[in-house]
C-alpha positions as CSV (number, residue, x, y, z in Angstrom):
1,M,-19.4,6.7,17.5
2,K,-22.0,9.4,16.9
3,K,-24.6,8.5,14.3
4,I,-24.0,11.7,12.3
5,I,-20.3,10.9,12.0
6,R,-20.9,7.3,11.0
7,K,-23.4,8.4,8.3
8,K,-20.9,11.0,7.0
9,I,-18.2,8.4,6.6
10,E,-20.5,5.9,5.0
11,K,-21.6,8.5,2.5
12,Q,-18.0,9.1,1.5
13,L,-17.4,5.4,1.3
14,G,-20.5,4.7,-0.7
15,Y,-21.2,1.8,1.6
16,R,-23.4,1.4,4.7
17,F,-22.2,-0.9,7.4
18,R,-24.6,-3.5,8.7
19,K,-22.8,-3.6,12.0
20,R,-21.6,-0.1,13.0
21,K,-19.2,-1.5,15.6
22,R,-17.0,-2.7,12.8
23,L,-16.5,0.8,11.4
24,E,-15.8,2.1,14.9
25,A,-13.1,-0.6,15.4
26,A,-11.5,0.5,12.2
27,L,-11.1,4.0,13.6
28,T,-9.8,2.8,17.0
29,H,-6.1,3.3,17.4
30,P,-4.3,0.8,19.6
31,S,-3.4,3.6,22.0
32,Y,-7.1,4.3,22.7
33,R,-7.7,0.6,23.4
34,H,-4.8,0.4,25.8
35,E,-6.1,3.4,27.8
36,N,-9.7,2.4,28.0
37,E,-11.1,-0.7,29.5
38,G,-13.8,-2.6,27.7
39,I,-12.6,-1.9,24.2
40,A,-12.7,-5.2,22.4
41,E,-10.8,-4.4,19.3
42,D,-8.5,-1.8,17.7
43,N,-7.7,-1.5,14.0
44,Q,-4.5,-3.5,13.8
45,R,-6.0,-6.8,12.8
46,L,-8.5,-5.1,10.5
47,E,-5.6,-3.3,8.8
48,F,-4.0,-6.7,8.0
49,L,-7.2,-7.9,6.4
50,G,-7.9,-4.7,4.6
51,D,-4.5,-4.7,3.0
52,A,-5.2,-8.1,1.4
53,A,-8.7,-7.2,0.3
54,L,-7.4,-4.0,-1.3
55,G,-4.7,-5.9,-3.1
56,L,-7.3,-8.2,-4.6
57,A,-9.6,-5.3,-5.7
58,A,-6.7,-3.4,-7.3
59,A,-5.5,-6.6,-9.0
60,A,-8.9,-7.2,-10.5
61,D,-9.1,-3.5,-11.6
62,V,-5.8,-3.3,-13.4
63,Y,-6.3,-6.8,-14.9
64,T,-9.6,-5.6,-16.5
65,R,-8.4,-2.0,-17.5
66,Y,-5.0,-3.0,-18.9
67,G,-5.8,-6.2,-20.7
68,D,-2.7,-6.1,-23.0
69,E,-0.1,-5.5,-20.2
70,P,2.2,-8.3,-19.0
71,E,2.2,-9.6,-15.5
72,G,5.1,-7.5,-14.3
73,R,3.5,-4.3,-15.5
74,L,0.2,-5.2,-13.9
75,T,2.1,-5.7,-10.6
76,D,3.6,-2.3,-11.0
77,L,0.2,-0.7,-11.6
78,R,-1.4,-2.5,-8.7
79,S,1.4,-1.3,-6.5
80,Q,0.7,2.3,-7.5
81,L,-2.9,1.9,-6.4
82,T,-2.2,0.3,-3.1
83,N,0.9,2.2,-1.8
84,R,0.7,4.3,1.3
85,T,0.8,7.6,-0.7
86,I,-2.5,6.8,-2.3
87,L,-4.0,5.6,1.0
88,A,-2.9,8.8,2.8
89,R,-4.4,10.9,0.0
90,I,-7.7,9.1,0.2
91,G,-7.8,9.2,4.0
92,E,-6.9,12.9,4.2
93,A,-9.5,13.8,1.6
94,M,-12.1,12.0,3.8
95,G,-10.9,13.8,6.9
96,L,-10.4,10.5,8.7
97,G,-7.9,12.1,11.1
98,D,-10.8,14.0,12.8
99,Y,-12.6,10.7,13.4
100,L,-9.8,8.6,14.9
101,L,-10.1,7.4,18.5
102,L,-6.7,8.1,20.0
103,G,-5.1,7.7,23.3
104,K,-4.1,10.9,25.1
105,G,-0.4,10.5,24.3
106,E,-1.0,9.9,20.7
107,E,-3.4,12.8,20.5
108,R,-0.9,15.2,22.1
109,S,1.9,14.0,19.7
110,G,-0.1,14.9,16.6
111,G,-1.6,11.6,15.9
112,R,-4.6,13.0,14.0
113,T,-2.4,14.3,11.2
114,R,0.2,11.4,11.2
115,A,0.1,9.8,7.8
116,S,0.7,6.3,9.2
117,N,-2.4,6.5,11.4
118,I,-4.5,7.7,8.5
119,T,-3.3,5.0,6.1
120,D,-3.8,2.3,8.7
121,A,-7.4,3.5,9.3
122,V,-8.1,3.4,5.5
123,E,-6.9,-0.2,5.3
124,A,-8.8,-1.1,8.5
125,I,-12.0,0.3,7.1
126,L,-11.6,-2.0,4.1
127,G,-11.0,-4.9,6.5
128,A,-14.1,-4.0,8.4
129,A,-16.1,-3.8,5.1
130,Y,-14.8,-7.2,4.1
131,L,-16.1,-8.7,7.4
132,D,-19.4,-6.8,7.0
133,G,-20.2,-7.5,3.4
134,G,-17.5,-9.6,1.8
135,Q,-15.2,-8.7,-1.1
136,K,-18.2,-7.1,-2.9
137,A,-18.3,-4.4,-0.1
138,V,-14.6,-3.7,-0.6
139,E,-15.0,-3.4,-4.3
140,K,-17.9,-1.0,-3.9
141,I,-15.7,1.3,-1.8
142,Y,-12.8,0.8,-4.2
143,R,-14.9,1.9,-7.1
144,R,-16.0,5.0,-5.2
145,L,-12.5,6.1,-4.0
146,W,-9.8,4.4,-6.0
147,T,-10.7,4.4,-9.6
148,S,-10.4,8.1,-9.9
149,Q,-6.8,8.0,-8.5
150,Q,-4.1,9.0,-11.0
151,I,-1.5,6.3,-11.8
152,D,1.4,6.4,-14.2
153,T,0.8,4.1,-17.1
154,S,4.2,4.9,-18.8
155,A,6.7,2.1,-19.1
156,E,9.7,3.8,-17.6
157,T,9.7,1.9,-14.3
158,E,9.2,-1.3,-16.1
159,S,11.7,-0.8,-18.9
160,N,14.5,0.9,-16.9
161,P,14.1,0.1,-13.2
162,K,17.8,0.3,-12.4
163,G,18.0,3.8,-13.9
164,V,14.9,5.0,-12.0
165,L,16.2,3.5,-8.7
166,Q,19.6,5.2,-9.3
167,V,17.9,8.6,-9.6
168,Y,15.7,7.9,-6.6
169,A,18.5,6.8,-4.4
170,Q,20.7,9.7,-5.3
171,K,17.9,12.2,-4.6
172,H,16.9,10.7,-1.2
173,W,20.2,9.3,0.1
174,K,23.0,10.7,-2.1
175,V,24.2,7.2,-2.8
176,S,23.9,4.6,-5.6
177,P,22.2,1.2,-5.2
178,Q,24.4,-1.8,-5.0
179,Y,23.6,-5.2,-6.4
180,S,24.9,-8.6,-5.3
181,V,24.3,-12.1,-6.5
182,I,23.2,-14.2,-3.5
183,E,22.3,-17.4,-5.2
184,E,23.0,-19.4,-8.4
185,H,21.0,-22.4,-9.5
186,G,21.0,-24.9,-12.4
187,P,23.4,-26.1,-15.0
188,A,25.6,-23.7,-17.0
189,H,23.3,-23.6,-20.0
190,E,20.2,-23.0,-17.8
191,R,21.7,-20.8,-15.1
192,E,19.4,-18.8,-12.8
193,Y,20.7,-15.9,-10.8
194,V,19.2,-14.4,-7.6
195,C,20.3,-10.8,-6.9
196,V,19.5,-8.4,-4.1
197,A,19.5,-4.6,-4.1
198,R,21.0,-2.7,-1.2
199,I,20.9,1.0,-0.4
200,K,23.1,2.3,2.4
201,D,23.6,-1.2,3.8
202,Q,19.9,-1.7,3.9
203,T,18.6,-4.8,1.9
204,Y,15.6,-4.2,-0.3
205,G,14.2,-6.1,-3.3
206,T,15.3,-9.4,-4.6
207,G,15.2,-10.5,-8.3
208,R,15.7,-13.6,-10.4
209,G,16.8,-14.0,-14.0
210,S,18.7,-16.1,-16.5
211,N,21.5,-13.6,-16.3
212,K,22.8,-11.1,-13.8
213,R,21.5,-8.1,-15.7
214,T,17.9,-9.4,-15.7
215,A,18.1,-10.4,-12.0
216,E,19.4,-7.0,-11.1
217,A,16.6,-5.2,-13.0
218,E,14.0,-7.3,-11.2
219,A,15.6,-6.5,-7.9
220,A,15.5,-2.8,-8.7
221,R,11.9,-3.0,-9.8
222,N,10.9,-4.8,-6.6
223,T,12.9,-2.2,-4.5
224,L,10.9,0.6,-6.1
225,R,7.7,-1.2,-5.1
226,M,8.9,-1.6,-1.6
227,L,9.7,2.1,-1.5
228,D,6.2,3.0,-2.7
229,Y,7.8,4.8,-5.6
230,E,5.8,7.1,-7.8
231,E,7.0,8.8,-11.0
232,S,5.7,12.1,-9.6
233,S,8.3,11.9,-6.8
234,Q,11.0,12.6,-9.3
235,S,9.7,16.0,-10.3
């Protein structure tokens, strides 16, 4: 990686890598590694690590900023800050697509503008930062790039998840979600239900509750998180 490119990325991140090879690995697509001998690492394993590090940074952020919110709402807010829409937005703003090391086939097929490649690189950079400077390094980058991101602090997704998922499913697939009880536990006076949400025969979120309604609501809420739902997608 050219020094001028590395410095430009580090300036955007607000973090300077001690070992530049880690940043280079974060920008190395598996296709490049497969086509070039002597490349020790691509960004797949770093992506895994970065996902976990980002989750912790976002959890700490929303825990501090929204001190009066219950656990379920904090989970929803964290999901908004870690979904792939946010990652793609950050990566595109940084121009990461221009810096990716891609194989020839991936390059020809438009890999530089592919959202999945950009979001993977963002997570991999966080993973590389974790190895380079620990969670403090990740949090430094997070403060620089994430805290300015807009998230929806309204309670609609939390208070009416089935209604929100109904609208989302109708908009994207022209079908309604279906809910099924897959497990029941406990005596009659302390029954626990486990429900699953399905859309077009595809199984999504699972929810638990003391009655079917509560379990279905939790299944809908978890489905929305799996779908990287954002309120803005409804407009």
